N, C-alpha and C positions, 0 to 999 in steps of 0.2 A: 095725910100729908101727901103733897105732890111729889113725885120723883124728879130729881135733878141729874140730868146726864151731862157731863162735862167731858168734851173730846179734847185731848191734848195731842195735836199732830207733830210729830216728831221727825228728825233725820236719824236714822239708825246709826249707832257708833258715834255721836257727837257730844262732846263734852259739854257745850253749850246748852244743847237739848236736855242733857242729863240734869244740869244744874236748874234748869227751868222746871223740869218735872218734879224734882225734889222739892222745890219751893212751892209749886202749885199743890202738890200732895199735902204738904204741911198746911197749907191754908183751907184746902177743902177737907181734909179729914175724911175721906170717903168712907162708907161702910161696905163697899165692894170695889175691887180694882180689876178691870177687864184690860187684858194685854193681847196684842197681835202676836199669835203663835199657835202652835199646833195643840188642839185639846187633847190629844193623847198623852200630853206631858203632865197634865194636872196632878196625877197621883204622885209624881216625884218632885214637884215644885217646892215642897217644904224642905227638901235637902238644900236648898239655896242658903239656909240660915246655919247650916253645919259649920263646925270650926275649920273642917278640912276642905271646905268648898272655897277656893281661891281662883277668881277669874284671871286670865281669860278662860272661859269653858264653853262648851256647846252642848246642845241637845241633839242626839243622833237617834233618828227614827230610821227603821228600815222595815220592809215587808217580811213578815214571819217566815214565809215560805221562800223568799229569795233575798238574802241579806244584800246582794249587789244593788238592789234597788233601794237607796238610802238617801237621806238629806240631813243636812247640818243647819242649825240655827245657833250662830256663835254669839256670845256676849262677853263684852269687856267690862271692866269696872266703870268705864264712862259710857256704856250703852244706856240710853234712857230706859229702855224695857228692863234691864237689870236692876235699875235704880227702882222702878216700880214694883219689881218682884220683892226685892228686899224690903220696901216699905210695907207691903202687904203681909209678908211672912213674919217680919220682926213684931208687928202690932197685932197679929192674929185676925187680920181682915180677910174675908173671903177673896180668893184670887181664882180668876178664871181666864183660861186662853180662848180666844174668840175666832181665830182664823180658820180658814177651811181645813179639815183633817187631812193629814198627810196620806191616810189610807186611800183617799179618792184619786190622788195623783199616782200613787203606787199602782192602782188597778188599772191605770191608763198605760202602765209601762214607762212612766216618767220616773224621775228621780225625787219627786216631791218638793223640789226646790221652789215651785211657785209659792208655796206657803212660807218660805223661809226669808230671814232677814237679808240674806245674800242677795238674791235676786232684785228684791225691791230696792234695796240700797244701790245696787249697781244701775237700776233704771232711773232712779230719781235725779241723780246729778247730771245725767246726760241730757234730760228733757226739761222738767219743770224748774229746776234751779238755774239752767243756762237761759231760759226764757225770762226768768225774773231778773238775772244779772243783766240782761241785755236791755230790759225796760229800764232798769236803774242807771244805764249808761257805763256798765262795765264789760270789758271783754275777757275777764277771767271769772268764771263762775265760782271756782273753789276759793279764791281771794275775797270776793264779795261775800259768800256765805261765812266764811271765817270772820270778816268785819262785823257782820250785822247779827251773827249768831253765836258762833263758837268762842269768840273772844269777848263777847258782850258780858259785862258785869252789871246787874240790876241795881238801879239806884235805891237809896233808902226811901222808904215809903211808896215805892213803885208797886202796882198792882201785879201780882204774880201770873195773872192769867192774861195780862196785856199781850205777851208775845205770841201766845197760841192764837189769840183772836186775829192779830195781823197775819200770821201764816194761814189761817183758815181763809180769810178774805182773799189773800193772793192766789191760793190755790182754787178757790171758787171761780175766780175770773179765768184761770187757766183751762179749767175744766167745761167752761161754757160751751166750747165747740166739741165736747166728747172728748175722745183720745184714750178712753179706757178699753181695754181689750175684753173679750168675753170671760176669761178667766178672772179678770179684776173684778168684772161685775158680779160673777158668782161668788168670789171671795166676800165682796161687800154685801151682798144678799145674806150670806151665812152670818157675817158679823152682826148686821141689824137682828137677825134671828137671836143671837146670843144676848144682845142688849135687851130684847123684849124679855127673854127668859129670866134675866136679872131683875126686871121690874116686876114680874110676876112673882118672884121669890120674896118679895117684900123689901128690897133695898131701896133706899131714897136718896142716896147721895153716892152715885156711880161715876166713877173716873175711868175714861177709856183712853188708854195709850196705844197709839196706831201711827203707821205711816202718814205724814202730812198729806201725801196725795189722795188718801182715802176719806179725808175729813168731810169734803163737800158731799160725798156719796151717803156718808153715815148721818149727816144732818137732815137728809131728805126723809120723808115718811111715806114711802110706798106701801101699799097693802100687803098683808100676809100672803095673799093669793099671788101677787105679782113676784115676790120673792122666791115662793115655791115654784112658780114656773120656771125662773131662772135655774134653779138648783135641780129641776127634774131631769136635765141631761146629763148629770154627773152620774159616773159609773158606780157600781155598788163598791163600797169600801172593802179592802182587803185587811186582814188582821195585821196589825203593826205593833212592833217591839220599840221602846223608846228608853234612853238612858242619858245620863250625863257623861261627857268625856272631857279630858283636858284639852285646851286650845292654846294657840300661841298668837302673839302680835304678829308674826310674820305671816302667819296664815290669814290674819285679818287684812293684810295689805293687798293691794289689788295685783301686785306682782306675783301672787301665788295662785295655785290651781283652785283652792277653795277660798279665794280672796273675797272680802265684802266690799270692795271698792275703797277702802280707807288707805290713802297714799302715806299717811304718818301716823300709825297707831301709838308709837312710842311718845311722839310729840303731844298727841291728844291725851294720852295717859298723864303726861306731866302737867298739861293745862287743867285736867280735872282734879288733880292731887294739890295744886298750888291755889291759895286763896288770893294772895296778892299779886304782885308783878311777876310774871313767870320767867322773865329774861335772866336775872342774875343766877338763879338756881340752875336753869338749864345750861347756861354758858359755862358754869363752874363744872358741872358733870362732863361737859365737852372737853374742857381744859383737863380734867382728870383722866379722861379716856385717852387723850392725845399723849400725855404725860406717860402713860402706861405703856404706850407704843413708842417710847423713846423721842418724841417730839418735844422741842424746848419751849414749853408754854408756861408762863407765870402768872401770877395773880394780876400783874399790871396788864396782861393780854385780856383778861376777863373783863376788867374795867373799861378798857379801850373798846372791846367788842360790844359790850352793852350800850356805850355811848354811840357808837357807830350804827347799831341796829336801830336806836331810837331815832337818830338823825335821819336815817333812810325811810323810816315809816312817816317821819314828818313830811319829807319831800315828796313822797308819793301818796300824801293825803290819806293816810290810813290811821285810825284811831289808836291802834297798837301795833307794835312790831310783830308781824307774823313770822311764819316759818321761812318764807322767802327771805325777808330782811335779816332773820337770825342767821341763816346759812351764808348769806353774802357777807355778814360780818365775821363769821367763823373762817371762811375762806380767805378774807383780806387780812385779818389780824393774826389768827391762830395757825392757819395753814401756809401762810406767805404765798397765796395764790396757787397752791397745789390742789388739784382736783383729786389726786390719789389720797391725800390725807382727809379731804372732805367726804370722799366716800366712804372712808372708815366711820365718820361721824353719822353719815346717813344710815349707814347699815346697823350700827349698834345702837343709835339714839333715836334716830327718826322713826325707824321700823322697830328694832328691837327683837330679842329672842325669848321675852318673858313666857314662861310655860305655866300654865294654871294646874290646879289638882282638884280631884273630886273625892268624896268620902268613900271610904272601902264598902259601905253598906249600899251605895248606888247600884242599882240593877246591872247586872252584867251576866252575860254567857259564862258557863262553867270554864271554857277555854281562857277567856280573859281573866278570871280568877286565878287559874293555875299559872298563867304568865306572869301576873303580879307576884304570885308566891315564889316563883323562880327567880324574878329580878331581885326580890329581896333576899333570897338565900345566897345568890351569887354575887351580891353587891353591884349589881349592874343597873343604876338608876337612868331611867330615860331622860334624855335632855335634848333640847332642840339644836345646841350648838354641837357642831361636828367635832368630834374627838378621836384621836387614835388610840388603839388597844392592841398591845403585843402580848401573845399568848405563847407559854410554854406547855406543849401538850403532855409533857412528863410530870406535870403537876396536876393533881386531882381536880382542884378548882378551876384552873385554866381549861383543862379537857372538858369539864362539864359546861363552861361558857362557851367553848367551841361548838360542842354539841347543840346548845340552845340556839346559837346563831344560824348555824347550818339548818336546823330544823325550820326555823322562822322563815328563812329564804326560801324552802321547799313550799311553805305555806303562802308564799307571796308577800311576805312581811321583810322587806329588806332594811331592817333596822342597822344591821351590819352589813358592810360591803368589803370583801377582800381587797387589800391593797399590797403593794410591795413593801416588804419589811425594810425599815431604816436600820436594823441591826444586821450586821454582816453575819450570815450563816447559810451553810449549804445542807443541813439537815432538814428532814422532813417533820421535826418536832416543834417547829415554830410557825406560828400563824399571825398575820397582822390584819387588823380591821379598822374601819372607819365607821363609828357609830354617829347616828343622827336620827332622833326620833321625830316622826311626822305624825300630826293628829289623825290623818286619813288612815292610818295602819288600824285605828279601831274598827273601820268598815272592813277591812281584810280579815280581821280576827273573827268578826261576826261571820264573815263568809266562810272562813275556815271551820267554824263550829259544826259544820255538817259533817265533818270527818272525824270528829272525836271531841271528847270533853277535857282531855289533857293535851299539852303541846306534843308529847310523844305519841299518843294514840291518834292525833290529827294528823301528825306527819306520816305515821305509817299508812293510815287510810289514804292520804293524798298520794303517797307513793305508789301503792298498789292501784288505785284508780287510774293514775297517769299511765302506769305500765300497760294495763289492759287497753287504754285508749291510744296508745303510742302506734305511729304507723312507720317510723323510720328507726334503723338500727343505732344510729348515732345518738338519737333522743335517748333511747334505752340505756345506752352505755354511759352517757352522762348521768342518767338517773341512778345507775348502780354506784357510780362514783359519789354520788350525793348520799345515797343510803349508808355507804361505808363511813364517810366523814361525819355523818350526823348519827351514827351508831344505831341504825334502824335495823337490827338484827331480825326482828319479826317480819319486816317487809321483804328482806332480801331475798329469801327462797322463792317468793311469788314473782318478784321481779326477774329473777334468774331464769324461772321457767319460761316466762314469756320471751326474754332474751334469747335463750337457746332455740326456741321455736322459730322465731323471727330469723335468727342467724343461719338456721338450717334451710330456710326457704330463699333467703337472698343470695343472688348470684352475681350481683354488681360489685365488682372489685373495689370501686370508689367508695361504696357505702360501707364495705367491710373495712377499708383502710381508715375511713373516718372514725370507725368505731373503736378499733384496736387501742389507740393511745390513752383514750380515756379508761379502757379497762386496766391498761398496764399502770397507769397513774393511781387508779384505785388500789391495786395491789400493794403499792408502796405504803398505804396507811396501815397495813396489818402489823408492821413492826412496832409503830408508835402507840396505836390505839388499842392493840389487842384483839383485832377482829379475825374471825376465821374466813380465810380467803381461798380455801382449797378449791371449792366450786368454781370461784371466779378465775382461778388459774387454769383449770381445765377449759373453760370457755375461751379464754384468751389464747391458749395454745392451739385450739381448733381453729380459731379465727386465723392466727398467723399463718397456719399451713395452707389453709383455703386461700389466702392471700398470696403466699408463696408459688402456689401451682397456678393460680389464675392471672397473676401479674403480667408475665411476658405476652400472653396473647391480648390481654387488655391493653397494653402499650403499643401494639402494632397499628400502624396506619393512622396515628393520631395527628390532627392539625396542630398549628402553633398554640392555640388556646388550650386545646385539650392535653397537649404535652406539658404547657406550664402548670396546668391544674394537677396533672398526675405527678410531676416533680415534687409538688408539695406533699402529696401522699406519700411518695417514696422516701422523703426524709423523715416524715413522721413515723412511718412504720419502721424504718431502720432504727431510729432512736428508741422505739418501743420493744422492738425484738432485743436490742442491746441491753435493756432493763430486764426483759422476761427471761431469757437465757433457759437452760435446762434441756436435757435429752438431745443434744446435738442440734437444736434449732437454729443457733447461729451458723453452724456449719452448712445446714440446708439452705438458710437464707443467703449466704455467700455464693452458693452455687446458683441461686436464681439471680443473682446480681450479675455473675458471669454470662449466665444465658442472655440477659439484657444487653450487656456490652458487646455481645457477638452479633447481635441481630441487626446487621447492617442492610440498608435497603438495596436490593439488587435489580428490581425491575421498576423502579420509581419510588416515591416517597410512601406509597401506600402498601409497600410489600415489606417493610422493616419498621424497627423502632426508631423514632426521631432521634437526631444527634444529641438534643438536649438531655434526654433520659440516658443515652448510652454513655455520655460524657459524665453524667452524674454518677452512674453505677461505677465507672472506673475509679471516680474519685472516691466514692465511699469504701470501695475495696483497698484502695491506696492508703487511706486514712486509718484502716482497721489492721493493716500489715498483712493483708491477704493478697496483695499485689506487689510485685518488686518494681521499684522506681524505673528501672530500666525498661520493663515491660510497659509501664505507663507511657514512657517516652516513645516507645515503639509504635503503640497504639494511637498516640497523638500525631507521629509521623505518618501513619496510614491515612489518617483522617484528613490530614492536611495535604496529602498527594493530589497529583492532577486527576486522579480517578474519582475522587469525591466532588460533590457540588460544593460551592462556597456557602451556600445558606445552610446545608446540614453541617459543615465544618464549623461554621460560627455558632451554631447551636450546641455543637459539642463542646466547643470551648467555654460557652456559657455555663454548661452544666458542670464541667470540669473544674471551672474556678470559683463557682458559687460558694464553695466551702472556705474560701480564702486564698489569697494569691501568693502567700509566702513561699510555697514551693517552687515558683518561678525563680526565686532568689537563691534558693538551695540548690537547684539543678539548673545550671546555665544552659544545658542541652535544650531543656523544654523552651526556655526563653528564646533561645536561637532558632529552634523549629517554628515557633509561633511567629518570630520576626521575618523569617524567610517567607513564610506562607503569606503573611499579611502584605509584604511589599510586592508579592508577585500576583496579587489579585488584580484583575483588569479594572480599569477606572469606572466603567460603567457599573460593573457589578459592586465595587467597593462603596458606591454612592448608596446602593440598596442596603449593604450590610452595615453602613455606618450607624444608624439607630441602635441596632442590636449590640454592636461592638461597644459602643458608648455606654450602653446600658450595663453590659457585663463589667467594664473596667470601672464604672463609677461605684460599683458595689465593693470594690477592693479596699483595703485599708490605705489611709493617705500616706503612710511612710512606705508602703509597698508601690504604690503609683509613683511616688517621687524617685525612688530608688530605680525602679524599672526605666522610668524616663532618663535618668542619668547614665545608666548602663548603654541604652540604645544610643544615646547622644555621644558616648564616649568612643564608638567605633563598631566595627562589625563583631557579631556575636557567633559564637561557635555552635553549629548545628550538626556536628559530626557524630560519630558513633562514641567517642570517648565518654566515659560515664563521669558522674560528678566527682567520684573519688579522685580521678586524675587531675581535677582542678584544685584539689584541696592541699593546702600547704601543711608541712610538717607540724605535728603538735608540739609546743614547747613544754617539755616535761616539768620545769620549774614552775610556770604559771598554772598548768594543770594540777600539779601537787598542792598549791596553795588553796585551790577550790574544794578540795577532797572533804576536809572537816564539814564544810557547809553543806555539800551534797549529803553526806552521811546523816546530818541532822535533819535535812528535809526528808530524807527516806525512812527516818525513824531507826536508823542503825546505830549500834555503839559507836562512840567516838573514834576508836581505832580500827574499825571494821574494814576500812578500805585503804588504811594509811600504808600498809605493807605491800599492796599491790602496785603494779607497774602503772603510773599515772596515764599513760597512753591508753592502756588496755582498760583501765577503771572507767575512763570517760568514753570509751569506744572511738579509738584512734581510726578504726576503718569506717567511721561515719564521716560524712562531709561537714566541715565547720560551717558555721552560719556566716554568710559573707558580710562584709563591712557595710554598714548603713552609712549614709552620707554625713560626715563629720565625727564618726564613731569610731570604735575599735573593733577588731576582730574578736568574736567571741569563741 
């Protein structure tokens, strides 16, 4: 018997091509099916018929020695290749993949994508289809392709092979002037060799499903020697591992990183599933989606939208209403012209978030199997739709979920990303995450498999390896924090040893200052997670003392940019030491701040600490109650005296007020000093200071700025030596007494704990009252 080879040229991920392939295979009844795809996948193609195999799915191939060199071959239910695979597997027909092996591309250091459907599909609509559309008199290639292929329904009695003959003829004309790259020619030579092998195997009815662009080349019959000469330049294949992974419609979209050039996978899926007119069903789904989002859409809207879409198709000369007409009708009828509502339809229906699944017995690295086990145990199902997850770390299951998400982040799998909690809480026992599973995580899991066979072991290995390669102290302290929240006790000693060694050698105060806050944050997790942080506390205390000793010299002679950066470090270290505490560290730190505040430039800016840092040090001491308000006012008066430079004074004010400007309202003397200095600055100098002063006051609370402005406008301000207490009015005992029960409740004291005390004394009559806000009452 003679061998008959039928070439079925398709567009990848096209519902019209998928229907045509199904009809052609039913007519041909081939005894062998050859599909464009990586031959490495042949051992696992039988899994396509498994019950748990639900498209969209993808073949994932990667170099065995370097999982980062990987490639995907995605398939949807409406992919012609998937239709061919299922036809062969369901009927027990031999199935072969005939594209160039991915191992050749991996050997060249590429990602193997040359053999994948992604690149081929991305190239096809940009060149051949555009040229065909232009020849047909159409300026929109996608619309033309939809009309002639995707929306086309074969007529009764029509030859199932006729569409493929027409496409092959068109492609032959397009390829008369060449246009194929060397890699395309090598791929086609390999395909011809696989077709010859199928003939030699004794098959007589061979169906070949491939990209339409390759059909003219596969119809040629060059000699075996010519094809071997083309393939001689290929590098030696590397060992390749391959498996099935879930995919999503969103990842089939050209809007995504691993997209296959399909702008409307959700729409194509609907076209493939619908035998008759697709409009009523799709518009009914759109109405249901909009109603679920509280848009007033009724069945009458659906009827009118169907009529309008059909009318638009007639006006535009299209055989059927396409996606453009359908969306125009949705916008006009259901969305009342709103592009915001239409964007929802585009996102949920035109693209969609369908997530496929693969059988549990599909080949997978042990790390992937352990992750799947943990996902089932912890009831964390991967889903492509973003969702928020609040965890209470006092609960065993939630703590285990937190550990898993932190460990995966360490491995580069950002399935969960920490977000700000929507639940009001000041404790460290609560975490909030946003979960969103992406198909490319399969590659990262394969890469992480080099560190271990379980999630925990891999995270430990990755942490130790990262620590040994770390060059900066801040990177290591962040890693320590990750090890604690991920409960990687086994990795912590090794990481701590590297941290201690690097900290001992690092003399840069800025590096130490960046490292300390992360260590102190990590210490806080010991209370909730039950981790042993004694060694961490020792390292953090040592860092704090080294910062304390080295900070004043490091702040001397800084320019404006350096001072601004150091102020950020100063604030972070101050907050960290406040949390760290212990063994008089806070007292020693206060001494360092006093030393900073006193280092005024005596022989020029390079001889002292910039005013920004001196003012900030004074404010931190004042806020901690380690500096009397009168002393703070005295220091402000000295800075604003004629002995100081205006630029240094402006910097001092910026540092002093950066913690909030309410103290200007509490102490009128400070406001008076500031007003007197500001009005006395020469005009030329004031122009130079204006940007800095505007920046300073722009950071103050709106209410503070308004009240300060009101007081300045009301008349001269007192900048004398009288303290704020002299400005305070007498406390009204009756009004103060009425507040005492509430104060006791807020302080957690018994209801009558302060009732018997003198109201003025209980509330601190010797403290200044909070001045009246505009339109408000004295408090």
